C-alpha positions in Angstrom: -112.1 -71.0 -82.5 -109.9 -72.1 -85.5 -110.7 -75.1 -87.4 -114.2 -75.0 -85.7 -117.7 -74.5 -87.3 -118.9 -70.7 -86.3 -122.4 -69.8 -84.9 -122.8 -67.5 -88.7 -121.8 -70.7 -91.0 -124.4 -72.9 -89.0 -127.0 -70.7 -88.3 -126.7 -67.7 -90.7 -125.6 -64.0 -90.1 -129.2 -63.1 -88.1 -128.5 -65.8 -85.5 -124.7 -65.0 -85.2 -125.7 -61.5 -84.5 -128.3 -62.0 -81.8 -126.0 -64.1 -80.1 -123.4 -61.8 -80.2 -125.8 -59.1 -78.8 -126.8 -61.7 -76.1 -123.2 -62.4 -74.6 -122.6 -58.5 -75.0 -125.7 -57.7 -72.9 -124.4 -60.6 -70.2 -120.9 -59.3 -69.9 -122.4 -55.6 -69.4 -124.4 -57.2 -66.3 -121.4 -59.2 -65.2 -119.4 -56.5 -65.3 -121.4 -54.2 -63.7 -122.3 -56.2 -60.9 -118.2 -56.2 -60.0 -119.1 -52.6 -59.1 -115.7 -51.5 -59.5 -115.9 -48.5 -62.0 -111.8 -48.6 -62.7 -112.7 -52.2 -64.3 -116.2 -50.8 -65.6 -113.9 -48.0 -67.4 -111.1 -50.4 -68.4 -113.4 -52.7 -70.2 -116.0 -50.0 -71.7 -112.3 -48.4 -72.9 -111.4 -52.0 -74.5 -115.3 -51.6 -76.7 -114.1 -48.3 -78.4 -110.5 -49.4 -78.7 -112.0 -52.0 -80.9 -113.8 -50.0 -83.0 -111.1 -47.9 -83.1 -108.8 -51.0 -84.6 -111.6 -52.0 -87.1 -111.8 -48.5 -88.5 -107.7 -48.2 -88.3 -107.4 -51.2 -90.7 -110.4 -50.5 -93.2 -108.4 -47.2 -93.9 -105.3 -48.1 -94.6 -106.1 -51.7 -97.1 -103.6 -51.9 -99.4 -101.3 -49.0 -98.1 -97.7 -50.0 -98.4 -97.0 -47.0 -96.8 -98.2 -48.6 -93.5 -95.7 -48.2 -91.1 -94.7 -50.1 -88.4 -95.8 -47.9 -85.5 -99.1 -47.9 -87.1 -99.5 -51.3 -87.3 -98.9 -52.0 -83.8 -101.1 -48.9 -83.1 -104.0 -51.4 -84.7 -102.6 -54.2 -83.0 -103.0 -52.7 -79.8 -106.5 -51.7 -80.7 -107.6 -54.9 -81.9 -105.9 -57.4 -79.7 -103.8 -56.2 -77.0 -106.2 -53.4 -75.5 -108.3 -56.1 -74.1 -105.6 -58.5 -72.8 -103.7 -55.2 -71.0 -107.2 -54.3 -69.8 -108.1 -57.6 -68.5 -104.4 -57.8 -66.2 -105.0 -54.6 -65.1 -108.4 -55.4 -64.1 -107.0 -58.8 -62.3 -105.0 -56.6 -60.2 -107.6 -53.7 -59.4 -109.8 -56.8 -58.4 -106.7 -58.1 -56.2 -106.7 -54.4 -55.2 -102.5 -53.8 -55.1 -100.5 -50.6 -55.4 -101.1 -49.1 -58.5 -97.2 -49.9 -59.4 -98.4 -53.2 -59.6 -101.3 -52.3 -61.6 -99.5 -50.1 -64.5 -97.1 -53.3 -64.4 -99.9 -55.7 -65.2 -101.3 -53.5 -68.1 -97.7 -52.9 -69.3 -97.2 -56.8 -69.0 -100.9 -57.6 -71.1 -100.1 -55.4 -73.8 -96.6 -56.8 -74.6 -97.9 -60.1 -74.5 -101.1 -58.9 -76.7 -98.8 -57.2 -79.3 -96.4 -60.3 -79.3 -99.4 -62.9 -79.8 -100.5 -60.9 -83.0 -97.2 -60.7 -84.5 -96.6 -64.3 -83.9 -99.9 -65.1 -85.5 -99.5 -62.2 -88.5 -96.2 -64.5 -89.4 -98.1 -68.2 -88.4 -100.1 -67.1 -91.5 -97.2 -66.8 -93.7 -95.3 -70.1 -91.9 -98.0 -72.6 -91.8 -100.5 -74.6 -93.9 -104.2 -73.5 -94.1 -104.9 -77.2 -92.2 -102.2 -75.8 -89.9 -103.9 -72.2 -89.1 -107.6 -73.7 -89.1 -108.2 -70.9 -91.8 -107.3 -70.3 -95.2 -103.3 -69.4 -95.3 -102.5 -65.5 -96.0 -106.4 -64.1 -95.9 -104.9 -60.7 -94.3 -102.3 -59.8 -97.6 -105.2 -61.7 -100.0 -107.7 -59.0 -98.0 -105.2 -56.1 -98.0 -104.1 -56.1 -94.4 -100.5 -55.3 -94.0 -99.3 -56.8 -91.7 -95.3 -57.0 -89.8 -93.7 -60.1 -91.8 -95.5 -57.7 -95.0 -94.2 -54.3 -93.7 -90.7 -55.7 -92.9 -89.9 -57.0 -96.1 -91.0 -53.6 -97.5 -88.9 -52.0 -95.7 -86.6 -54.4 -97.0 -86.8 -53.9 -100.7 -83.5 -53.6 -102.4 -82.5 -52.8 -106.0 -82.3 -55.8 -108.3 -78.9 -56.8 -109.2 -77.3 -55.1 -112.5 -76.1 -58.1 -114.9 
């Protein structure tokens, strides 16, 4: 998606929202046709998690007191929840034991959180051209990510002359 034109930039907000609505409807239909209530519940929870993550982010902009735990919770809701639920869903559809389903969910959760932390680090270490989006965009918009949280925690008193 990075470095590519978006529907919004090409056709405008109205078409982008309608395209999103269409994709949401199609994916809901496909999900219902799986006829697996556990998978339906998992993916439905992801949709709620996305909203929770966006609300969490919006209410903590420019908050220099944000903790690593709060950052990880937000990152779970916005990123890792989908990967965790997708991994568990694959296990559900494979008809495996509960312990395998739990392990797949944990794997997806950790993979998603790791992805987000790496993405946040790249925002500071890569150029706009490499990222395909403006460098430092999260920080500029007040979204404090793992690198900033660690930097804030490690601040030291200036050396005395």
